[in-house]
C-alpha positions in Angstrom: 97.5 -60.0 8.7 100.3 -58.6 6.7 103.5 -60.1 5.5 105.2 -59.1 8.7 102.5 -60.1 11.1 103.9 -58.5 14.1 103.2 -55.0 12.7 99.5 -55.3 13.3 99.9 -56.0 16.9 100.4 -53.2 19.3 103.5 -54.0 21.6 102.1 -51.7 24.3 98.9 -53.7 24.6 100.6 -56.9 25.0 103.1 -55.6 27.4 100.4 -54.1 29.5 97.9 -56.9 29.4 99.4 -60.3 28.6 103.1 -60.3 29.5 103.6 -60.8 33.2 107.3 -61.6 33.1 108.4 -58.2 34.2 105.9 -58.2 37.1 107.1 -61.6 38.3 110.7 -60.4 38.2 109.7 -57.5 40.2 107.9 -59.8 42.7 111.0 -61.9 43.0 113.2 -58.9 43.6 111.1 -57.6 46.3 110.7 -60.9 47.8 114.4 -61.4 47.9 114.9 -58.0 49.6 112.3 -58.9 52.1 113.9 -62.2 52.8 117.2 -60.5 53.5 115.7 -57.9 55.6 113.7 -60.5 57.7 116.8 -62.6 58.0 118.8 -59.7 59.4 116.3 -58.8 61.9 116.8 -62.0 64.2 120.6 -61.4 64.1 120.0 -57.7 65.0 117.7 -59.0 67.9 120.3 -61.5 69.0 123.1 -58.9 69.4 121.3 -57.1 72.3 120.6 -60.4 73.9 124.2 -61.3 73.8 125.1 -58.0 75.1 122.6 -58.2 77.8 124.1 -61.6 78.8 127.6 -60.1 78.9 126.4 -57.0 80.8 124.8 -59.3 83.4 128.1 -61.1 83.8 129.9 -57.8 84.1 127.4 -56.4 86.5 127.7 -59.4 88.8 131.5 -59.3 88.7 131.5 -55.6 89.4 129.2 -56.1 92.4 131.6 -58.7 93.9 134.6 -56.4 93.2 132.8 -53.5 94.8 132.0 -55.5 97.9 135.7 -56.6 98.1 136.9 -53.0 97.7 134.4 -51.9 100.4 135.7 -54.5 102.7 139.3 -53.5 102.1 138.5 -49.8 102.7 136.8 -50.7 105.9 139.8 -52.6 107.1 142.1 -49.7 106.2 139.8 -47.3 108.1 139.6 -49.6 111.1 143.3 -50.1 111.3 144.1 -46.5 111.0 141.5 -45.6 113.6 142.9 -48.2 116.1 146.5 -46.9 115.5 145.3 -43.4 116.2 143.5 -44.3 119.4 146.5 -46.2 120.6 148.7 -43.2 120.0 146.2 -41.0 121.9 146.4 -43.4 124.8 150.2 -43.5 124.8 150.3 -39.6 124.6 148.6 -39.5 128.0 151.1 -41.9 129.7 153.8 -41.0 132.2 156.5 -42.7 130.1 155.9 -40.5 127.1 155.8 -37.3 129.5 159.1 -38.3 131.0 160.7 -38.9 127.6 159.8 -35.3 126.7 161.9 -34.1 129.6 165.1 -35.9 128.6 167.2 -36.1 125.3 166.8 -39.2 123.2 170.3 -40.4 124.4 169.2 -40.5 128.0 168.4 -44.0 129.3 165.4 -42.5 130.9 163.6 -42.6 127.5 163.7 -46.4 127.5 160.3 -46.9 129.1 158.8 -44.6 126.4 160.4 -46.6 123.6 159.3 -49.8 125.1 155.7 -48.5 125.1 156.0 -47.4 121.6 157.2 -50.9 120.5 153.8 -52.2 121.2 152.5 -50.6 118.0 155.1 -52.4 116.0 153.9 -55.7 117.3 150.3 -55.3 116.1 148.9 -58.2 114.0 148.7 -56.1 110.9 152.4 -55.2 111.0 151.7 -52.0 109.1 153.5 -49.6 111.7 157.1 -49.4 110.7 158.2 -46.7 113.2 157.0 -44.5 116.1 158.6 -41.4 117.6 157.9 -38.9 120.5 158.9 -35.4 119.6 158.4 -31.8 120.5 159.7 -28.6 119.0 163.1 -29.4 120.1 163.2 -32.8 118.3 162.7 -36.5 118.8 162.9 -37.7 122.4 162.1 -41.3 121.8 162.1 -43.7 118.8 161.3 -47.2 117.9 161.1 -49.2 114.7 163.0 -49.0 111.4 165.8 -46.5 111.3 164.9 -45.9 107.7 161.6 -44.4 108.7 161.5 -40.7 107.8 158.9 -38.5 109.3 158.3 -35.5 107.0 156.8 -33.5 109.7 159.5 -34.0 112.4 160.1 -31.8 114.1 156.5 -31.0 113.8 155.4 -27.5 113.0 154.4 -25.4 115.8 150.8 -25.1 114.6 150.2 -28.9 114.4 147.4 -29.3 117.0 145.2 -31.9 115.6 145.4 -35.7 114.6 146.9 -35.8 111.1 147.1 -38.5 108.5 149.8 -37.5 106.0 151.2 -39.3 103.0 155.0 -39.2 103.1 157.5 -40.0 100.5 157.2 -41.1 96.9 159.3 -44.2 96.5 157.6 -46.1 99.4 154.5 -44.1 100.3 153.7 -44.1 103.9 151.0 -42.6 106.2 151.9 -40.5 109.3 149.5 -40.7 112.1 150.3 -37.8 114.5 148.6 -37.3 117.8 149.4 -34.3 120.1 150.7 -34.7 123.6 148.4 -32.7 126.0 149.9 -30.3 128.6 149.4 -30.6 132.3 147.2 -27.5 132.4 145.4 -25.5 129.7 147.7 -24.6 126.9 149.1 -25.8 123.6 150.5 -29.4 123.2 153.8 -30.0 124.7 154.7 -32.5 122.0 153.6 -35.1 119.5 153.6 -38.8 119.1 153.7 -40.0 115.6 153.5 -43.4 113.9 154.6 -44.2 110.3 152.2 -46.7 108.4 153.3 -48.4 105.2 150.7 -48.0 102.5 151.6 -51.3 100.8 151.4 -53.2 104.1 148.0 -51.5 104.9 146.6 -52.7 101.5 148.0 -56.2 101.9 146.4 -56.5 105.4 143.0 -55.4 104.1 142.9 -57.7 101.1 144.9 -60.8 102.0 143.2 -63.1 99.3 143.2 -60.9 96.3 146.4 -62.2 94.7 145.4 -65.9 95.2 142.0 -65.2 93.5 143.7 -63.7 90.4 142.4 -60.2 91.2 144.1 -56.9 91.6 143.7 -54.4 94.4 145.0 -50.9 94.4 145.1 -48.1 96.7 145.0 -44.8 94.8 145.8 -41.2 96.0 143.9 -38.1 95.4 145.5 -37.5 92.0 144.6 -41.1 90.9 148.3 -42.2 91.4 148.6 -45.9 92.5 150.3 -45.8 95.9 150.1 -49.5 96.5 148.9 -52.6 94.6 148.7 -56.3 95.0 148.0 -58.9 92.3 148.4 -58.4 88.6 148.8 -54.7 87.9 147.8 -54.9 84.3 144.9 -56.6 82.4 145.1 -60.0 80.9 145.9 -60.0 77.2 142.6 -61.4 75.8 141.9 -62.3 72.1 140.4 -59.4 70.2 137.2 -61.4 69.5 136.7 -62.0 73.2 137.2 -58.3 73.9 134.7 -57.4 71.2 132.1 -59.7 72.8 132.7 -58.2 76.1 130.2 -55.5 77.3 131.4 -52.0 76.3 134.5 -53.5 74.7 136.4 -53.6 78.0 138.5 -56.7 79.2 138.3 -56.0 82.9 135.7 -54.9 85.5 136.3 -52.8 88.5 134.9 -52.1 92.0 135.8 -49.0 94.0 135.3 -47.8 97.6 136.4 -44.7 99.4 138.6 -44.8 102.6 136.0 -42.8 104.5 138.4 -40.8 106.8 138.3 -37.0 106.5 142.1 -36.8 106.2 142.0 -39.4 103.4 138.7 -38.3 101.8 140.1 -38.4 98.2 141.7 -41.9 98.6 140.1 -45.0 97.3 140.5 -48.7 97.1 140.0 -50.2 93.6 139.5 -53.9 93.1 139.8 -55.3 89.5 139.4 -58.6 87.8 139.3 -59.9 84.1 135.9 -60.7 82.5 135.4 -64.4 81.8 136.0 -65.4 78.2 132.8 -67.5 77.8 130.2 -64.8 78.2 127.2 -66.7 76.8 126.4 -70.2 77.8 126.6 -72.8 75.1 122.9 -73.9 75.5 121.8 -70.4 75.0 123.9 -70.1 71.8 122.5 -73.4 70.5 119.0 -72.3 71.2 119.4 -69.0 69.4 121.1 -70.7 66.4 118.2 -73.2 66.2 115.7 -70.6 66.4 117.4 -68.6 63.5 117.6 -71.8 61.4 113.8 -72.4 61.9 113.1 -68.7 61.1 115.1 -68.7 57.9 113.5 -72.0 56.9 110.0 -70.6 57.5 110.8 -67.5 55.5 112.0 -69.6 52.7 108.8 -71.7 52.7 106.7 -68.6 52.7 108.7 -67.2 49.9 108.0 -70.2 47.8 104.3 -70.0 48.6 104.2 -66.4 47.4 106.3 -67.0 44.3 104.3 -70.1 43.1 101.0 -68.3 42.5 102.9 -65.4 40.8 104.7 -68.0 38.6 101.3 -69.7 37.8 99.8 -66.3 37.0 102.7 -65.6 34.7 102.2 -68.9 32.9 98.5 -68.2 32.6 99.1 -64.7 31.2 101.7 -66.1 28.8 99.3 -68.8 27.7 96.6 -66.1 27.2 99.1 -64.2 25.2 99.8 -67.2 23.0 96.1 -67.9 22.6 95.3 -64.4 21.7 98.1 -64.3 19.1 96.8 -67.6 17.7 93.2 -66.4 17.7 94.0 -63.0 16.3 96.1 -64.6 13.6 93.2 -66.7 12.6 90.8 -63.8 12.7 93.1 -61.5 10.7 95.0 -63.8 8.4 93.8 -65.1 5.1 94.5 -68.9 5.4 94.9 -69.4 1.7 97.6 -66.8 1.0 99.1 -66.3 4.5 98.5 -62.5 4.1 96.3 -60.2 6.3 92.6 -60.3 5.4 90.2 -57.4 4.9 89.6 -56.7 8.5 93.5 -56.6 9.2 93.8 -54.2 6.2 91.2 -51.8 7.6 92.8 -51.7 11.1 96.3 -51.2 9.7 95.2 -48.5 7.1 93.3 -46.7 9.9 96.3 -46.8 12.2 98.7 -45.5 9.5 96.4 -42.6 8.5 96.2 -41.6 12.2 100.1 -41.8 12.5 100.4 -39.8 9.4 98.0 -37.2 10.7 99.8 -37.0 14.0 103.4 -37.3 13.0 103.5 -36.5 9.3 104.8 -40.0 8.6 104.2 -40.7 4.8 103.1 -44.0 3.4 101.7 -45.4 0.1 98.7 -47.6 -0.6 98.8 -50.1 -3.6 95.7 -52.0 -4.7 96.3 -55.1 -6.9 93.9 -57.0 -9.0 94.9 -60.3 -10.8 94.4 -60.2 -14.5 92.0 -62.7 -15.9 91.6 -64.6 -12.7 87.9 -65.4 -13.3 88.9 -67.0 -16.6 91.7 -69.1 -14.9 89.3 -70.1 -12.1 86.5 -71.2 -14.5 88.7 -72.9 -17.0 91.3 -74.6 -14.9 89.3 -75.2 -11.8 89.1 -73.8 -8.3 92.1 -75.7 -7.2 94.3 -74.0 -9.7 92.7 -70.6 -8.8 93.6 -71.3 -5.1 97.1 -72.2 -6.0 97.5 -69.0 -8.1 96.2 -67.0 -5.0 98.7 -68.8 -2.7 101.6 -68.1 -5.2 100.6 -64.4 -5.2 100.8 -64.4 -1.4 104.2 -66.0 -1.4 105.4 -63.6 -4.2 104.3 -60.6 -2.1 106.0 -61.8 1.0 109.3 -62.5 -0.9 109.3 -59.1 -2.6 108.3 -56.5 -0.1 110.4 -55.2 2.8 110.0 -56.5 6.3 108.3 -53.3 7.2 105.8 -53.5 4.3 102.5 -55.4 4.7 100.4 -57.4 2.2 96.8 -58.2 2.4 94.2 -60.1 0.5 91.1 -57.9 0.7 88.8 -59.7 -1.7 88.6 -62.7 -4.1 91.4 -61.6 -6.4 92.2 -58.2 -4.9 95.3 -57.6 -2.9 96.6 -54.5 -1.1 100.1 -53.3 0.0 100.8 -50.7 2.7 104.3 -49.3 2.3 105.4 -47.2 5.3 107.8 -44.3 4.8 107.4 -44.6 1.0 106.5 -42.0 -1.5 104.8 -42.5 -4.9 108.0 -43.2 -6.8 109.1 -45.8 -4.2 105.7 -47.4 -4.4 105.9 -47.6 -8.2 109.3 -49.3 -8.0 108.2 -51.9 -5.5 104.9 -52.6 -7.5 106.9 -52.9 -10.8 109.5 -55.2 -9.1 106.6 -57.3 -7.9 105.0 -57.4 -11.4 108.3 -58.4 -13.0 108.9 -61.2 -10.6 105.3 -62.4 -11.2 106.0 -62.7 -14.9 109.1 -64.7 -14.4 109.1 -68.6 -14.6 108.8 -70.3 -11.3 109.8 -73.9 -11.8 109.5 -74.6 -8.1 106.2 -73.0 -7.5 102.7 -74.7 -7.4 101.4 -72.3 -10.0 104.1 -72.2 -12.7 102.5 -69.9 -15.2 103.1 -66.2 -15.4 101.2 -64.0 -13.0 100.1 -60.6 -14.1 98.0 -58.0 -12.4 97.0 -54.3 -12.6 97.7 -51.9 -9.7 96.6 -48.5 -8.5 98.7 -46.4 -6.3 98.0 -43.6 -3.9 100.0 -41.9 -1.2 99.4 -40.2 2.1 99.6 -37.2 2.7 100.8 -36.3 -0.8 97.7 -37.4 -2.6 95.1 -38.4 -0.1 94.7 -37.7 3.7 91.9 -39.9 4.9 91.3 -43.6 4.7 88.3 -43.1 2.4 90.1 -40.9 0.0 93.2 -43.1 -0.2 91.1 -46.2 -1.0 89.0 -44.4 -3.6 92.0 -42.9 -5.3 93.8 -46.2 -5.5 90.7 -47.9 -6.7 90.2 -45.3 -9.4 93.8 -45.6 -10.6 93.4 -49.4 -10.6 90.4 -49.4 -12.8 91.9 -46.9 -15.1 94.8 -49.3 -15.6 92.4 -52.2 -16.2 90.6 -50.1 -18.9 93.9 -49.3 -20.5 95.0 -52.9 -21.1 96.1 -54.9 -18.0 99.6 -55.3 -16.5 99.7 -51.6 -15.8 100.8 -49.8 -12.6 98.8 -46.6 -12.4 99.3 -43.7 -10.0 96.2 -41.7 -9.1 95.8 -38.6 -11.2 92.9 -36.2 -10.4 92.7 -35.2 -14.0 92.3 -38.7 -15.3 90.6 -40.5 -12.3 87.1 -39.4 -11.2 86.9 -41.5 -8.0 88.5 -39.0 -5.8 86.6 -36.8 -3.3 86.2 -33.4 -4.8 84.3 -30.4 -3.3 81.3 -31.1 -5.5 80.9 -34.6 -4.2 81.4 -33.5 -0.6 78.6 -30.9 -1.0 76.3 -33.5 -2.6 76.9 -35.9 0.3 76.5 -33.2 2.9 73.2 -32.3 1.5 72.0 -35.8 1.6 73.1 -36.1 5.3 71.3 -32.9 6.1 68.0 -34.2 4.6 68.2 -37.3 6.8 68.9 -35.2 10.0 66.3 -32.5 9.3 63.6 -34.9 8.2 63.9 -37.0 11.3 64.5 -40.2 9.2 66.4 -41.8 12.1 64.5 -44.1 14.3 65.6 -45.9 17.6 65.7 -49.6 18.1 66.6 -51.5 21.3 68.3 -54.8 21.7 67.8 -56.7 25.0 70.8 -57.8 27.2 69.7 -60.9 29.0 70.9 -62.2 32.3 72.0 -65.8 31.5 71.4 -67.4 35.0 67.9 -66.2 35.3 66.7 -65.1 31.8 65.8 -61.6 33.2 66.4 -58.6 30.9 69.2 -56.5 32.4 69.0 -53.7 30.0 68.7 -52.6 26.4 71.4 -51.4 23.9 70.1 -48.3 22.1 70.7 -48.4 18.3 69.5 -46.3 15.2 68.4 -47.2 11.7 67.7 -45.0 8.8 64.2 -45.0 7.1 63.9 -46.8 3.8 62.8 -43.5 2.1 65.9 -41.5 3.4 68.0 -42.4 0.3 70.4 -44.7 2.2 69.9 -48.5 2.2 71.4 -48.8 5.7 72.9 -46.6 8.4 76.4 -47.7 7.6 76.2 -46.0 4.2 74.8 -43.0 6.0 77.8 -42.7 8.2 80.2 -43.4 5.4 78.8 -40.4 3.6 78.9 -38.2 6.7 82.5 -39.1 7.1 83.3 -38.0 3.6 81.3 -34.9 3.9 82.7 -34.0 7.3 79.2 -34.2 9.0 79.9 -37.0 11.4 79.5 -34.8 14.5 76.1 -33.5 13.3 74.9 -37.0 12.7 76.1 -38.2 16.1 74.1 -35.5 17.8 71.0 -36.4 15.9 71.5 -40.1 16.6 72.0 -39.4 20.4 68.8 -37.4 20.5 66.9 -40.2 18.8 68.0 -42.9 21.1 67.7 -41.0 24.4 64.3 -39.5 23.3 63.0 -43.1 23.0 64.7 -44.3 26.2 61.6 -43.3 28.2 60.0 -46.6 27.0 62.8 -48.6 28.7 61.7 -49.9 32.1 63.2 -47.8 34.9 64.6 -51.0 36.5 66.9 -51.8 33.6 70.0 -50.3 32.1 70.2 -48.2 28.9 73.4 -49.0 27.0 74.9 -46.3 24.8 77.9 -46.6 22.4 80.5 -43.9 22.3 83.9 -44.0 20.6 86.8 -43.0 23.0 87.9 -40.6 20.2 84.8 -38.5 21.0 86.0 -37.6 24.5 89.3 -36.3 22.9 87.5 -33.4 21.3 87.7 -30.1 23.0 84.0 -29.6 22.7 83.0 -32.9 24.2 83.6 -34.1 27.7 82.0 -35.8 30.6 80.1 -32.6 31.7 78.6 -32.2 28.2 77.6 -36.0 28.1 75.9 -35.7 31.6 74.1 -32.6 30.5 72.7 -34.5 27.5 71.4 -37.2 29.9 69.8 -34.7 32.1 68.1 -32.9 29.2 66.4 -36.2 28.3 65.6 -37.1 32.0 67.8 -40.1 32.0 69.5 -41.0 35.3 73.2 -41.5 34.9 72.9 -44.5 37.3 70.9 -46.3 34.6 73.4 -45.7 31.8 76.0 -48.3 30.6 78.5 -46.4 28.4 80.2 -48.7 25.9 83.6 -47.7 24.8 85.3 -49.3 21.9 88.8 -48.8 20.3 88.4 -49.2 16.7 90.5 -46.1 16.0 93.7 -45.2 17.6 93.5 -43.1 20.9 95.5 -39.9 20.7 95.0 -38.5 24.2 94.6 -41.4 26.8 95.0 -39.0 29.7 91.9 -36.9 28.5 89.9 -40.0 28.0 90.9 -41.3 31.4 89.7 -38.0 33.0 86.4 -38.3 31.3 85.8 -41.9 32.2 86.7 -41.2 35.9 84.2 -38.2 35.9 81.5 -40.3 34.4 82.0 -43.2 36.9 81.9 -40.7 39.7 78.5 -39.5 38.5 77.2 -43.0 38.5 77.6 -44.0 34.9 78.7 -47.5 34.4 81.4 -48.1 31.8 81.9 -51.1 29.6 84.7 -52.2 27.3 83.1 -53.0 23.9 84.2 -55.4 21.2 86.9 -57.0 23.4 88.6 -59.6 21.3 88.0 -58.0 18.0 91.6 -57.5 16.8 93.2 -54.9 18.9 89.9 -53.4 19.9 89.5 -53.0 23.7 92.9 -54.4 24.7 94.5 -51.0 25.4 91.4 -49.8 27.1 91.4 -52.9 29.3 94.9 -52.1 30.4 94.2 -48.4 31.1 90.8 -48.4 32.8 88.8 -50.2 35.5 85.6 -51.2 33.6 82.3 -52.2 35.2 81.5 -54.5 32.3 83.4 -56.3 29.5 81.5 -57.0 26.2 83.1 -59.9 24.4 83.1 -59.4 20.6 80.8 -61.5 18.5 83.9 -63.0 16.6 85.0 -64.8 19.7 81.5 -65.8 20.7 80.7 -67.3 17.2 84.2 -68.7 16.7 84.4 -70.2 20.2 81.6 -72.7 19.5 83.6 -74.1 16.6 87.3 -73.5 17.2 89.2 -74.7 20.3 91.8 -71.9 20.1 89.1 -69.3 20.1 87.3 -70.9 22.9 90.5 -70.8 25.0 90.9 -67.1 24.4 87.2 -66.6 25.3 87.8 -68.6 28.5 90.8 -66.5 29.4 89.0 -63.2 28.9 86.1 -64.3 31.0 88.5 -65.3 33.7 90.3 -61.9 33.6 87.0 -60.0 33.7 85.9 -62.1 36.7 89.2 -61.3 38.5 88.6 -57.6 37.9 85.1 -57.9 39.2 83.6 -56.8 35.9 80.2 -58.0 34.4 80.8 -60.2 31.3 78.4 -59.8 28.3 78.7 -62.0 25.2 77.7 -60.3 21.9 76.4 -61.9 18.8 74.7 -64.9 20.2 72.8 -66.4 17.3 72.6 -70.2 17.8 71.6 -72.6 20.5 75.2 -74.0 20.4 76.6 -70.5 21.0 74.2 -70.1 24.0 75.1 -73.4 25.6 78.7 -72.5 25.3 78.5 -69.1 27.0 76.3 -70.5 29.7 78.9 -73.3 30.4 81.6 -70.6 30.7 79.5 -68.8 33.4 79.3 -65.6 31.3 77.0 -63.2 33.1 74.8 -61.9 30.3 74.2 -62.3 26.6 73.1 -60.3 23.6 72.3 -61.4 20.0 69.6 -62.3 17.6 68.9 -65.6 19.3 68.0 -63.7 22.6 66.3 -60.7 21.0 66.5 -58.7 17.8 66.7 -54.9 17.8 63.3 -53.4 17.5 61.1 -50.4 18.5 58.8 -52.6 20.6 60.4 -53.7 23.9 59.8 -56.9 25.5 60.1 -57.3 29.2 59.2 -60.9 29.7 61.7 -63.4 31.1 63.3 -65.4 28.4 63.3 -69.2 28.5 66.9 -69.9 28.0 66.7 -73.6 28.5 64.3 -73.8 25.6 66.4 -71.7 23.4 69.6 -73.7 24.2 67.8 -76.9 23.2 66.7 -75.6 19.8 68.7 -74.4 16.8 68.7 -70.6 16.7 68.5 -68.7 13.5 71.6 -69.1 11.4 71.3 -65.4 10.2 74.9 -64.0 10.5 75.5 -60.4 11.3 75.9 -58.5 8.1 73.6 -60.6 6.1 70.1 -59.7 7.5 67.7 -57.5 5.9 67.3 -54.0 7.3 63.8 -54.9 8.7 65.5 -57.4 11.0 67.4 -54.8 12.8 71.0 -53.6 13.2 73.9 -53.6 15.5 76.3 -50.8 16.3 79.4 -50.1 14.2 81.8 -47.1 14.6 81.6 -44.2 12.3 83.2 -45.1 9.0 83.6 -48.8 9.9 83.5 -51.2 7.0 83.1 -54.7 8.5 79.8 -54.3 10.3 81.3 -55.1 13.7 79.4 -54.0 16.8 80.7 -50.7 18.2 79.8 -47.1 18.9 80.8 -44.2 17.0 80.6 -40.8 18.6 82.5 -38.5 16.3 85.6 -36.3 16.9 83.5 -33.8 18.8 80.0 -32.5 19.4 77.2 -33.8 21.4 75.8 -36.5 19.2 76.2 -40.2 19.8 77.2 -42.6 17.1 74.7 -45.4 17.2 75.4 -46.7 13.6 73.3 -49.6 12.4 75.2 -52.4 10.9 75.8 -55.2 9.7 74.8 -54.3 6.2 73.0 -56.4 3.6 74.9 -58.1 0.9 76.5 -55.7 -1.5 75.7 -55.5 -5.2 78.0 -55.7 -8.2 80.9 -53.3 -8.3 80.6 -49.9 -10.0 83.8 -49.0 -11.8 83.7 -45.3 -10.9 82.4 -44.4 -7.4 80.2 -41.3 -7.2 78.2 -39.7 -4.5 75.2 -41.6 -5.8 77.0 -44.9 -5.4 78.0 -44.0 -1.9 74.5 -43.0 -0.8 73.1 -46.2 -2.4 75.5 -48.4 -0.6 76.9 -49.9 -3.8 80.2 -51.7 -3.8 83.0 -51.4 -4.4 82.4 -48.4 -2.3 85.8 -46.7 -1.9 84.5 -44.7 1.1 83.4 -47.8 3.0 86.2 -50.2 2.2 
């Protein structure tokens, strides 16, 4: 890990995988909105209930008022009909006939007036006056002198019974009946009675005023002709009016009079609505139900939030454990700087960014002067103090954006982003100057001197291999020139750079391997841990001993420098699939491909499936392992390819999960059928509690996604016991079966293996005859991965880990690359 450790960690990966705080906040917001919505629903439901209760009250009141209005209209109709019939009877009497023959002043009209007075004495008392008249005028009169008859003397054409409203101040009804002649002919006169409208209404509704109701008699134009009781509505509070149905404070009941002459007249009965529209028990019940509902919603909300909070805590814990384990895996414990693996990841990432965005950076390689002499003469403790002091010196000198690494015993590296060669020289000389100063407070108080080699991207080199080779060459030139020297790579002086002649030589060597068929397939079993049954085989390749390369890692390093990785990938894919016919049809064939391969225009899911068909391999038997050793440029193109392969039946696995950043972004972007846990976690989990915690969390996540879990690098009985205790589905490693050309299909006795000590042969230290595991094209640390190149149809099954390296060669050449010697600037 570098001086600023957070630079090696991809923020997007952690945000997508391990940080659940944003998701939990979103859950809480949605839950709050749901709670508000659900709480509003009961209130919205209560409103119609309350309105219905009020409407019921109003409806009942209107029914009663309607009955009262109908009763009053019936009484009015009955009274007017009785008066009309009485007048008809009087019109046929002799007294009325005699009155018509004499003037009104003649005493002979007295009998007629007496007969008319009977109408005034009716119980209703609504008749105020009666007259007998003809075309000449009135012949007899009784009642109030103020009674005015609008139709007297009647018009000549008045021949029928008439009910006429007369006057405006005190409306009255005239009931006019014709007096028949002795023989056929027109009426000889009329008898008319004046009926007070107010009295008629009071007679029909005697109890209205006492009950607090109002009754009105309205004419054809809606004008109130008579009224009893309150004539205006009671002034109620606004809240009561709002609660009332339809927002009205009174209810009405109406009835028509029912007489042809008064067809447009109606009786209207009114009463105020009661203030207490909803009974208190009903209100109390509704409030209680609402309280219970809100309480239930709150309880449910807590039940929903609690698991989300626990998930957030678990993800945060996984994040912390991952950071701790990754720090331990990528940090040099002695100096506090990043180790060789962290350096390789960071350098690859910066080269990729420079290629994509043109971002410049510089690489500085440092070598402590006379470190071996100090270590031998003053002891290893002093040597360790010196290394630790160099780490502190680097952290105190470089910028926060810069990164420092310890990549070997006394070798260090600096990655300086956005820095050209001149800036790198200034930083390195400042570091050298501070190292030569006295440090009274430091553990190692003597002067610290070192030599340095500088290269820059893209000004000097453009690939990881070139940059490392150039800085190495400049460093060794400085050492040969006399120590404490900062040297910048110069093609005229340094011969470690990649020139066209070297590329041609390496390309020719790669062509010999491809054309001679020097690659052979090997297959390593993947064992089902609960049963010991073999689930499948991972296809690998290794190079023959007479091919000029000591191991396949050196072959692919040479192919990368020569630009022949795609050709080598094609050859490796053909070799593995050609030998896959020996794999039992009931087991899987696991193939390794780098995601970067699917970003190439000439390679996609269709091409990959065509290769499988050419070799007669059913896609349903293929487990495609994807690893993320290099940065992914086009995630959408990769997603399209993976989806198409899964649709065709290919199972897809995330490879090397837990190896630094490898696999984490892929896990966040895709739904995998299997998760292969990197050997660093498997081998570290048996001895480190923090690594075991990370391993446990990864297994839990994979199980939650429904993915098969496969542990890689199982080499000891202790590791086997551990992964079985964690309920990991399958295992792969030297203890369970070494890669080889001869396949074993027998069930493996895992109980016996777990009780015995497995071989303590670490990956990267076995002889080529033992077998190899997959590494990506150009990888340096021998980690298990696939390496399909940037295009083409080949697969990148690269054997690794590699045997122990030999003594360094000061000037790298094509021969040193082919031989696998170290320091190999193209495999660093």
